[in-house]
C-alpha positions in Angstrom: 112.5 124.3 117.9 113.6 121.4 119.6 116.3 122.3 122.4 118.8 121.2 120.4 118.9 123.6 117.9 116.9 121.2 115.1 114.7 124.1 113.7 111.8 121.9 113.1 112.2 118.5 115.1 111.7 116.5 111.5 113.7 114.4 108.8 113.8 117.6 106.9 116.2 119.5 109.4 119.0 117.3 107.6 120.4 119.0 104.9 119.7 118.0 101.7 117.0 115.3 102.2 113.0 115.7 101.2 109.9 114.2 102.1 106.9 113.7 100.1 103.5 112.2 100.9 100.4 111.6 98.5 97.2 109.8 99.6 94.0 108.3 98.8 91.6 109.0 101.5 87.9 108.5 100.6 85.4 106.5 98.1 86.4 103.5 99.5 90.4 104.2 100.0 92.6 104.7 103.0 95.7 104.5 102.1 99.2 106.5 100.8 103.4 106.8 100.3 105.7 108.4 101.8 109.1 109.0 99.7 112.3 110.4 101.1 114.5 111.6 98.5 118.6 112.0 99.2 120.3 114.7 97.9 122.0 115.5 94.6 124.3 112.4 93.7 122.5 109.8 96.2 123.6 108.8 100.1 124.7 105.9 101.2 122.2 103.8 102.3 121.5 100.7 104.3 118.4 98.5 106.0 117.3 96.0 108.7 114.3 93.8 108.4 113.3 92.4 111.4 109.6 92.0 111.6 108.1 88.2 110.9 105.9 89.8 107.9 108.0 92.3 106.0 107.0 93.6 102.5 110.0 95.0 100.3 111.8 96.0 97.1 115.3 96.4 96.4 116.5 95.6 100.1 119.4 93.0 98.5 121.0 95.7 96.9 121.7 97.8 100.2 124.1 94.5 101.4 127.4 95.7 102.2 128.9 93.3 99.9 126.8 94.3 96.8 127.4 96.5 93.9 125.3 99.8 94.4 126.6 101.7 96.8 124.5 105.1 97.4 120.7 105.4 96.3 118.4 108.3 95.4 115.2 108.0 97.4 113.4 105.4 99.9 109.5 104.7 99.5 107.2 104.1 102.5 103.7 102.6 101.1 100.6 100.9 102.1 98.7 98.8 100.6 101.0 95.4 101.4 102.7 93.4 98.7 100.6 95.5 96.4 101.5 98.5 97.1 105.1 97.8 96.3 104.1 99.4 92.7 104.5 102.9 93.8 108.3 102.6 93.8 108.0 102.1 90.1 106.2 105.7 89.8 109.6 107.1 91.7 111.9 105.0 89.3 110.3 106.9 86.9 110.6 110.7 88.1 114.0 109.8 89.2 115.4 108.3 85.6 113.6 111.6 83.6 116.1 113.4 86.3 119.0 110.8 85.0 119.0 110.8 88.9 120.5 106.5 89.5 122.8 103.8 89.5 125.1 104.9 85.9 124.9 101.8 83.6 126.1 103.6 80.0 128.1 106.4 78.8 125.2 108.9 78.6 124.1 110.7 81.6 120.2 109.1 80.7 121.8 105.8 81.1 120.7 105.1 84.7 118.6 102.6 86.8 117.5 104.4 89.7 117.5 101.8 92.7 114.7 102.8 95.1 114.3 100.3 98.1 110.9 100.4 99.5 108.6 98.8 102.4 105.2 98.1 102.3 102.8 98.0 105.6 99.5 96.3 106.0 96.5 98.5 105.6 94.5 96.3 103.1 90.6 97.4 103.4 90.7 100.0 106.5 88.7 102.2 103.9 86.4 100.0 102.9 88.0 98.8 99.4 90.0 95.8 99.6 91.5 96.8 96.2 92.3 100.3 97.2 96.2 100.8 96.5 98.6 102.4 95.7 100.2 102.1 92.3 103.0 103.6 90.6 101.0 107.2 89.6 100.8 107.8 93.6 104.7 107.5 93.9 105.2 109.8 91.6 102.9 112.1 93.1 104.7 111.5 96.5 108.3 112.3 94.5 106.5 115.2 93.1 105.6 116.5 96.2 108.6 115.8 97.9 110.3 119.0 100.0 112.7 120.5 102.9 110.1 121.9 104.5 108.6 120.3 108.1 107.6 116.8 107.6 103.6 117.0 107.8 102.3 114.6 110.6 99.6 112.1 111.1 97.0 111.0 108.6 99.4 111.2 106.1 101.0 109.5 102.8 102.0 106.0 104.4 100.3 106.8 107.7 96.4 107.1 105.8 95.5 104.1 107.0 97.5 103.1 109.8 96.6 101.7 113.1 98.8 100.9 116.2 97.0 98.9 119.1 93.5 99.5 117.9 94.3 103.6 117.8 94.9 105.4 114.9 98.4 105.2 113.7 100.1 107.4 111.0 103.6 109.2 110.2 105.5 111.1 112.9 109.3 112.7 112.7 111.5 113.9 114.8 115.7 115.0 114.6 118.4 115.5 116.7 121.6 118.1 116.5 124.8 115.9 118.3 127.2 117.5 119.6 129.7 117.2 117.2 127.3 119.1 114.9 126.3 116.2 112.8 122.6 115.9 112.3 120.1 113.1 112.5 116.4 112.6 111.4 114.2 110.0 111.4 110.1 109.7 109.7 108.4 106.9 111.1 104.8 105.3 109.9 103.7 103.6 112.8 101.3 100.8 111.8 102.2 98.1 114.5 100.3 95.1 116.0 101.9 96.5 119.8 101.0 99.3 121.6 102.0 102.7 121.7 100.0 103.0 125.1 101.1 101.4 128.4 98.2 99.8 129.9 99.0 100.8 134.0 99.2 104.8 133.3 97.6 105.0 129.7 100.6 107.5 129.1 102.5 107.1 125.5 105.5 105.0 125.8 107.8 107.4 123.9 106.7 110.6 125.7 109.7 108.7 128.6 112.3 109.8 126.1 111.3 113.3 125.0 113.3 116.4 125.3 112.2 119.0 128.2 108.8 119.9 127.3 108.4 117.7 123.8 105.4 115.8 125.1 102.4 116.4 126.3 101.1 115.5 129.9 98.3 113.4 128.2 97.1 110.0 129.4 94.3 107.5 127.9 92.4 104.7 128.5 94.2 102.1 126.6 92.5 100.4 123.5 91.7 96.9 122.7 92.6 95.8 119.2 90.4 96.2 116.6 87.6 94.2 116.5 87.0 95.2 112.3 86.2 92.4 110.4 90.0 93.0 108.3 91.1 89.2 109.1 94.3 88.4 110.8 96.0 91.1 112.7 99.0 92.3 110.0 100.8 95.6 110.6 104.4 96.9 110.4 106.6 99.9 111.5 108.1 101.6 108.7 111.1 103.6 109.4 113.9 105.4 107.3 116.6 107.1 109.2 118.8 110.1 107.6 122.2 111.4 108.7 124.6 114.4 107.0 127.4 112.3 108.4 129.6 110.4 106.2 129.4 106.1 106.9 130.2 103.0 105.2 127.5 101.1 104.3 128.5 98.6 107.0 128.3 101.4 109.3 124.9 102.5 108.1 123.7 99.2 108.3 124.9 98.9 111.9 122.8 102.4 112.5 119.8 100.7 111.3 120.0 98.1 113.1 120.3 100.4 116.7 117.5 102.3 115.4 115.2 99.3 115.7 115.8 99.9 119.8 113.7 103.1 119.0 110.8 100.7 118.0 111.0 98.2 121.1 111.1 101.2 123.5 108.0 102.9 121.8 105.7 100.0 120.8 105.1 97.0 122.6 105.7 94.3 121.4 107.6 94.8 118.1 109.1 92.2 116.0 106.6 89.9 116.4 105.6 87.4 112.8 102.6 89.7 112.2 104.8 92.6 111.7 106.8 93.8 108.7 109.6 96.1 111.1 111.7 97.5 108.7 114.6 100.3 109.1 116.4 102.1 106.1 119.1 104.6 106.7 120.1 106.8 104.4 123.7 108.7 104.8 124.4 111.9 102.8 128.3 111.9 103.5 127.9 116.1 103.7 130.1 116.0 107.3 133.1 113.8 108.0 132.1 111.2 110.6 133.6 113.2 113.6 136.6 112.1 115.4 137.6 113.3 119.1 141.5 113.9 119.6 143.4 111.2 121.4 146.5 108.6 120.7 146.5 107.4 117.1 147.3 103.5 118.5 143.5 103.9 119.5 142.1 105.1 116.4 139.5 102.3 116.0 138.3 102.7 120.0 137.8 107.0 119.2 136.2 105.8 115.8 133.5 103.7 117.6 133.2 106.4 120.4 132.1 108.6 117.0 129.7 105.9 115.8 128.4 104.7 119.0 126.7 109.1 119.9 125.2 108.5 116.3 123.9 104.9 117.0 122.7 106.0 120.2 121.1 109.1 118.6 119.3 107.3 116.0 117.5 104.6 118.8 116.6 107.8 120.9 115.2 109.4 117.5 112.7 107.2 116.3 111.7 106.5 119.6 110.5 110.4 119.6 108.9 110.3 116.0 106.9 107.4 116.8 105.7 109.7 119.8 104.7 112.5 117.6 102.8 109.9 115.1 100.6 108.5 117.7 99.8 112.5 118.9 99.1 113.8 115.4 96.5 111.0 114.6 93.0 111.7 113.7 90.3 109.4 114.4 89.1 107.3 111.2 86.2 105.9 111.2 85.8 102.7 113.9 89.8 103.9 114.4 90.3 106.5 117.5 92.7 108.4 117.6 95.4 109.1 121.1 94.0 112.2 121.7 90.3 111.4 121.6 90.9 108.8 123.5 92.2 111.0 125.8 89.3 113.4 125.6 87.4 114.3 129.3 89.8 112.2 131.1 90.5 113.7 134.4 94.5 113.7 134.0 94.5 115.4 130.3 95.4 118.8 130.9 
């Protein structure tokens, strides 16, 4: 339990949200998908793409100027642009349940809008053509639960690598003094490193809550020299909150959440990354506004939003740290924990 009272320190601490993983590992495959399902009725959604090489689907629909206000799911996938096919499985799963953007008189006449982003893990299991597909996306939706989010070599993090070490899925959450809850799930697959080259410490550990991260050190790893062509990566993030936000406010939240990447990974947002942050806001709680002079209402609202925005950056940083700690070695990609083995200050 986190010291702020969040039960599992994961995205599913945000009421109504569910997370599902599906992956393929073995027989040449090392890839997977992760889906975040919003509560019934969907969630206000936004996105901020800062990597120079993104692979995305339906992100234009999230522009505050555009029609769709709420979505029912977001998909994170391996397989680079090929893996975006997995979103079709989630779309079909939602349609069967009558969930999506209503376009006709019948309740079944919906078009599910499933924004998605892909990371590069092609060939890391040995087979270049082992990629997520619609069936795997459906499997992830079927597996979605409000249980604590599984971390490490699961879902979209199955084939992830970070600075030459094994990457993976991580999560964290926070309950703010206002009562609002915010959580994040990340798929960490970065060109940059999660480890300080001077100390061997996880950058993210510096932003942890008391006792959240063990005092571990490891020899930093050079980027992999595997014959996989150019270093093409991407870190993907979904931030969820129960707070009521407009699409514009949610988009600003996605932007500030990118600060969490910059704290935990160095460098970020390169031409070889597709770093992308999605935000889902269920609106179950009104934006908590402090008491004050109504003449300063805009400043009171800004103060409440600033608390949420700052928390998003911190929570993403922590989630990245958990992803690296939870990852297991696979083939030539050693985990941080294995690199720490037999080092004098591993604890």
